[in-house]
N, C-alpha and C positions, 0 to 999 in steps of 0.2 A: 864687136868693136876691138880694134887692135890697141896695143899699148900706146903707140904713137898718136892715134886718134884721141885716146883718153887724155893724154897729156896736153894735146893742143886744145881740146875743149876745156880742160881744167885751167889752162893759162887764160883762155878767153873769158871764162867765168870769173876768175879772180880779178881780172882787169876791168871787165865791163860791168860787173856788179856795182862797182864804185864810180867808175867814169860815167858821165851822163849820156850814155849811148845805147842803153838797153841790153843787158846780158841775155834776156830771154829772146829778144829779137835776133841777136847774133847766133844763139844756140839753134834757132830754127833755120836761119839762112845758111849758115856754114855747111851743114850736111847737104842741103839742096844745091848749093853752088858747086860743091866738090863731088857731088853724086855719091855720097857715102851711103851704103845700104843699111841704114838703121833708122828707126822712128823714135823720136823723143817721147811720143805718146804711148809707146809700148810699155806695158807693166814691167818688163825685164830691165828697162832703163831706170826704173824708180830708185833702186838702191844706190846707183851711181849718182843720180840727181840729189838724193838726200845727203850723201857724203860731200858733194860739192858745196852745198849750202852750209853744212856743218863746218867745213874748212874755212869758208869765208867768215862765218860767224865768230869762230875762234880768233881769226886774224883781227877782226874789228875789236874784239874784247881786249886783245893784247895791246893794240895800238892805243886804245882809249882807256886803259886800265886805271890811269890816274883819275880820269873824270869819273869813272864808275866807283872807284874807291872813295873819292871825295863825296860823291852823292850818297853812297850807302852808309859810310861812317857818319856823315852829317845827319842822315835820317835816323840813325841810331842814337843821336844826341851826344856824340863824342866830341863835338866842337862848339858846344853852346847852343842856346835857344835860337838865336838869329840864324845861325848856319843850318840848324835843323829845319826851320821854317822854309829857308831857301831850297834845301835839298828836297823836301816834300813838294815844294812848288814845281821844281824841275821834273820830278817823277810824275806829278799830275799832268804837266804839259805833255810829256812823252806818252802817257796813257791816252790822253785826249787825241793826240795826233795819230795814234795807232788805230783808234777805234773805227774811223770811217772805212779803212781798207779791210778790216776784219769783217765788218758788217756787209759791205758791198761785195767783197770777195766771196763770202758765204752764199749770198743771194745769186750771184752771177757766174759762179764757177762752172756749172754745167752749160750755161748759155755761151760762155766764151771758150769752152774746151776745144771746139772745132778749129779755132784760130791757131792753136798751139803747134799744129803740124802743117800749116798752110803758109808757104813762103810768100805768095803774092800779097795778101793783105798785110803781112808783117813788114814787107818792104815798103808798102805805102804808109804804114804807121811810123816807120823809121823816118820817112820824109816829114811826117807830121810832127814827130819829136824834135827834129832839127828846126822846123819853123817855130815851134813853141819856144825853144831856147832863144832863137833870134829875136822874137817879138818881146819876150820878157827882158832880154838884155837891152833892147832899145828903150823900153819903158823905164828900166832902171837908170840908164844913162841920162834920161830926160827928167829924172826925179819924180816919175809918176808911180805912186804906190796906192794900195787899197786901204791904207790906214792913215790916220791923222797924226800918228806919232812921229815927231821930228828929231828925236834924240840921236845924237851922233854916236856911231860905234855901239849900237844896241847889243848888249850881252843876251845870252839865252834866257837868263832869269828875268829879263824885262818883258818877255813875251806874255801876252794875255791868253786866256782860255780861247778867245775867238781867233787869235793869231794861230794857236796850235791847231784848232779845228780847221781853219783855212788851209794850212800847210798839209794837214792830214787828208783833207778832201782832194788836194792836188795829187797825193800819193795814190789815190784810186785810179788815176790814169795809167799807172803801171800794170794794172790788171790786163791791159791790152798788150800783147807781145809786140814789141817795137817801140813802146813808150817807156822811157827810162824812169825807174823809181827815184834814183838819186837826182836825175835831171828835173823831174816834176817837183820833188820836195825842195830842192834848192831854188827852183823858180818861184815856188810858193813863198819861201822865206824872203827872197829878194823883193817880191811884191808887198811884203809886210815891213819893208824898210831895213832888213838885215844886210850887212855886207856879205860878200861871197864866202869868206872864210867862216863866218859865224853861221850862215845858212848851211854850209857844207857840214860843219860840226854837228849841228842839230839834226841834219839829214842822216848822218852816219850813226849818231846815237839812236835815232829812230829805227835805223836798219836792224839793230840788234834784236829787239823783241819781234819785229815782223819776220825776220829770217828764221829765228828760233821757232816762231809759231808755224811757219810754213814747213820747217823741218819736222816738227812733231806731227803735224797734219799728214805729211807724206809718210812718216814712219808708221803711223797707225794703219795706213793702207797696206803696209807690207806684212802685217802680223800673221797672215795666212799664206805668205809666199814661201816657196822653197828657194833659198839663195845658195848658189854654188860657191865653192872655195875660190874659184877663179874670179867670180863677180866681186867677192869681198876684197880680194887682193887688188883688183883693178880700181875699185872704189876708194880704198885707202891711199893708193898711190895718187889718184886724182885729187882727193881731199887735201893731201899734203902740198901738192903743186898749187892748187887753187888758193890755199891758205897763205903760202909764201908770196904768191903773186899779188893777192889782195893786200897783204901787209905792205909790200913795196908800193903798190898803187896808191894806197891811202896816204903814205908819207909824201909821195910825189904830189898828189892832189892838194893836200893841205898847204904845202909850201907854195904851190902854184896859185891857189886861190888868194893867199895872203899877198902875193906880189903882183897880181893882175886883176885888181878889183873892177876896173873900168870895162873890160871886155872878155872876161874869163870864159864865158860859155860859148862865145862865137866860134872858135875852132872846132869844138865838138858838134856844134850845130851844122857847120858846113860839111863835116865828115859824115854825119847822119844823112843829110840830104843827098850827098854824092853817092854813098853806099846804097841808099834806098832806091834812087833813080837808076843807078848802074845795075842793081839786082833786078829791077823790073824789066829793064831792057834785055839783060842776059837771059832771065828766065822766060821772057816772052819769045825770044828767038830760038830757044831750045825745046819749046812745046808746040 
């Protein structure tokens, strides 16, 4: 992998990890479309992948540091009993929302592994991701939700355990490369009556433990690997680029979702459908 390829993949990772367009789907399709001679499933690619995730995780923590500081100091009882109970409640909601993906991911990791280097099914799943976003957006615009809660501008703390479990179950869709984690969790939040910006905030707070868990899981796989100095250097450069890109992307997305609550997911949906169909046609014509 060249430095230019590493930087391009890092920019792609930093943007698409937060945008509802599937970072993993893009990571599989880009090398196939550009005929880059490396395989994301190759163990030698693992240190690079770990550092990309770490860079994104750091960026998310930096952007939402006030949220995490308020939750952690509240849980420690520094702001009174009522605030402590609310902080524990939010932590519980995040834990419940994270649980389904951890369990299902552990059970299906080997079964889904063959998809990670296969551009054809990934392109098809990218189309499916776009259709999911469009359908949920349409349901949201019609006021159709899966909950009887009618509270205007629901904050995260108003979510119930069943809301968190529902959103967390949607997150399991992202185990399929081409289905977006942020897209699925935002869609789940919309179906539970959240506005786009609140659904996005909960989705990005959920991303922290799930990305860290994936990073630790991948790091354990490297414990017997011999990693060269060049690999380490390339991985650190990529992590820095991915982190900066993710920080900018998060700022753009949060502002965007606040200002476009009626149709926020539609542009991403059309993009996924166009890219998926275009990739299927191109890959089909070159094989």
